[in-house]
C-alpha positions in Angstrom: 0.0 0.0 0.0 3.0 2.2 0.7 0.8 5.0 2.0 -1.1 5.6 -1.3 -4.5 4.9 -0.1 -6.4 7.0 -2.8 -5.0 4.8 -5.7 -6.8 1.7 -4.1 -10.2 3.3 -4.4 -12.4 2.7 -7.2 -13.5 5.8 -9.4 -16.9 5.6 -7.7 -15.3 5.6 -4.2 -13.0 8.5 -5.1 -15.9 10.5 -6.4 -18.0 9.9 -3.2 -15.1 10.8 -1.0 -14.6 14.0 -3.0 -18.3 14.9 -2.8 -18.3 14.5 1.0 -15.1 16.5 1.4 -13.8 20.1 1.1 -10.7 21.1 -0.6 -8.1 22.7 1.7 -4.6 24.2 1.1 -1.8 24.8 3.4 1.5 26.6 2.6 4.9 25.2 3.5 5.6 25.1 7.2 1.8 25.4 8.2 0.5 23.0 10.8 -2.4 20.9 9.7 -3.1 19.7 13.2 -1.3 19.4 16.5 -0.5 16.5 18.7 -3.1 16.0 21.5 -5.6 18.2 19.4 -9.2 16.9 19.2 -9.8 18.0 15.6 -12.5 16.2 14.0 -11.7 15.3 10.3 -9.6 13.1 8.1 -7.8 14.1 5.0 -6.7 12.7 1.8 -3.5 14.3 0.6 -3.7 15.2 -3.1 -0.6 17.2 -3.6 2.6 18.0 -1.4 4.1 16.2 1.5 3.6 16.4 5.3 5.8 15.2 8.3 4.2 13.6 11.2 6.2 14.5 14.3 6.0 14.3 18.2 7.9 16.2 20.8 9.8 14.7 23.8 9.5 15.9 27.4 12.7 17.7 26.6 11.2 19.7 23.8 13.1 17.8 21.0 11.2 16.8 17.8 10.9 13.3 16.7 9.8 12.7 13.0 7.6 9.7 12.8 6.9 9.6 9.1 6.6 11.6 5.9 3.4 11.3 3.9 2.8 12.2 0.3 0.0 12.4 -2.3 -2.6 9.7 -1.9 -2.1 9.2 1.9 -4.9 9.2 4.4 -4.3 11.5 7.3 -5.9 11.4 10.8 -7.2 7.8 10.5 -6.2 6.8 14.0 -8.4 9.6 15.6 -11.2 8.6 13.1 -11.2 5.1 14.5 -10.8 5.7 18.3 -11.9 9.4 18.6 -8.7 10.0 20.7 -6.7 13.2 20.5 -4.1 13.4 17.7 -1.2 11.3 18.1 1.1 13.5 16.0 1.6 16.9 14.7 1.2 17.2 10.8 3.3 20.1 9.3 3.5 20.8 5.5 7.0 20.2 4.0 5.9 21.9 0.9 2.6 23.5 -0.4 -0.1 21.0 0.4 -3.6 20.3 -1.1 -6.0 17.9 0.6 -9.7 16.7 0.7 -10.8 17.2 4.2 -13.9 15.3 5.5 -15.6 15.7 8.8 -15.5 12.6 11.0 -19.4 12.0 11.0 -19.2 12.1 7.1 -16.2 9.8 7.1 -18.1 7.2 9.4 -21.1 7.5 7.0 -18.8 7.0 4.0 -17.3 3.8 5.5 -20.7 2.4 6.3 -21.8 2.9 2.7 -18.5 1.5 1.3 -17.5 -1.7 3.2 -14.5 -2.3 1.0 -13.0 0.9 1.9 -13.5 0.0 5.6 -11.5 -3.0 4.9 -8.7 -1.1 3.1 -8.5 1.3 6.2 -7.9 -1.7 8.3 -5.0 -2.9 6.1 -3.7 0.7 6.3 -3.6 0.6 10.0 -2.0 -2.7 10.1 0.7 -1.8 7.6 1.5 1.3 9.7 1.8 -0.9 12.9 4.2 -3.2 11.1 6.2 -0.3 10.0 6.5 1.1 13.5 7.6 -2.4 14.6 10.1 -2.5 11.9 11.5 0.9 12.9 11.9 -0.2 16.5 13.9 -3.1 15.6 16.0 -1.0 13.2 16.7 1.4 16.0 18.1 -1.3 18.0 20.1 -3.1 15.4 21.5 -0.3 13.1 23.9 2.5 13.6 23.2 6.1 12.5 24.5 5.4 9.0 22.3 2.4 8.7 19.2 4.3 9.8 20.0 7.2 7.5 20.3 4.7 4.6 17.1 3.2 5.4 15.2 6.5 5.2 16.8 7.4 2.0 15.7 4.0 0.6 12.3 4.7 1.8 12.3 8.1 0.2 13.7 7.0 -3.0 11.2 4.1 -3.3 8.1 6.3 -2.4 9.0 9.7 -3.7 12.0 9.3 -6.0 12.1 10.0 -9.9 14.4 8.4 -12.4 17.4 10.4 -13.3 19.4 8.3 -15.8 20.7 5.2 -13.8 20.1 7.2 -10.6 17.1 8.1 -8.5 16.5 11.8 -7.6 14.8 12.7 -4.3 13.5 16.3 -3.8 14.1 16.4 0.0 12.1 19.1 1.8 13.7 18.0 5.0 16.3 19.9 6.9 19.2 17.9 8.4 17.7 18.6 11.8 14.5 17.1 10.6 16.3 14.0 9.2 18.1 13.8 12.5 14.7 13.6 14.2 13.5 10.9 11.9 16.5 8.6 12.3 16.9 9.3 16.1 20.4 10.8 15.9 22.1 14.1 16.3 22.5 16.5 13.3 26.2 16.0 13.5 25.7 12.2 13.3 23.5 12.5 10.3 25.9 14.9 8.5 28.7 12.3 9.2 26.5 9.5 7.8 25.6 11.3 4.7 29.3 11.9 4.2 30.1 8.2 4.6 27.4 7.3 2.1 28.7 9.9 -0.3 32.3 8.7 0.0 31.1 5.3 -0.8 29.7 6.6 -4.0 26.1 5.6 -3.2 24.4 9.1 -3.1 25.1 12.6 -4.2 23.7 15.4 -2.2 22.9 19.1 -2.9 20.7 21.8 -1.2 17.3 20.0 -0.2 18.0 17.1 -2.6 19.6 13.7 -2.6 20.4 11.6 -5.6 20.7 7.9 -5.1 23.4 6.4 -7.2 23.3 2.7 -5.8 19.9 1.7 -4.2 21.0 -1.9 -3.7 24.1 -0.8 -1.8 22.0 1.5 0.4 19.5 -1.3 1.0 22.3 -3.6 2.0 23.8 -0.9 4.4 20.3 -0.4 6.0 20.0 -4.2 6.5 16.8 -4.3 4.3 15.9 -7.5 2.4 15.0 -7.5 -1.3 
């Protein structure tokens, strides 16, 4: 599923979702919702990327995920009506279809297949969280940076000759918060991967030159 929930819907299901929703836009850096909020909507991301993050007791930011076009946002609160579990921030200009929770519940009742897809989405995200917990214990910071670059390349990369280009709207501080390392450790890890000839970096972008090598360094199968 890889986060692209929208593409799994039939044209009729997409049309009904659109009809029950309102189109909203956010600028880069705007917050869609904050952790612990009790906002009452779900959103289907149609353009742009957002980061899901949480804050530690010491005030540090931990990036939990990056979501792109086709992703369903706010699904946990839609299921259990609990406060938001993360803050969603636009990494670039974002457009989304926003649906009120009562409308979303009615939509799921009318489309049982979509409810099953939602269950699959929640299961996939639980497995992803479990995998990242194992990764944090088994990999050094370079391995974790490699794993996140593999994820970004596979989900958001575009072919660039024999390479894969990733427009990366994340600062090194944000990338550090995603891999659970210091900014200095992330900078060093990127240097190691560059020296190996596996990536090339420039401002706000990374080009993956050897995806297989990155996957091996990250300890990923396949």
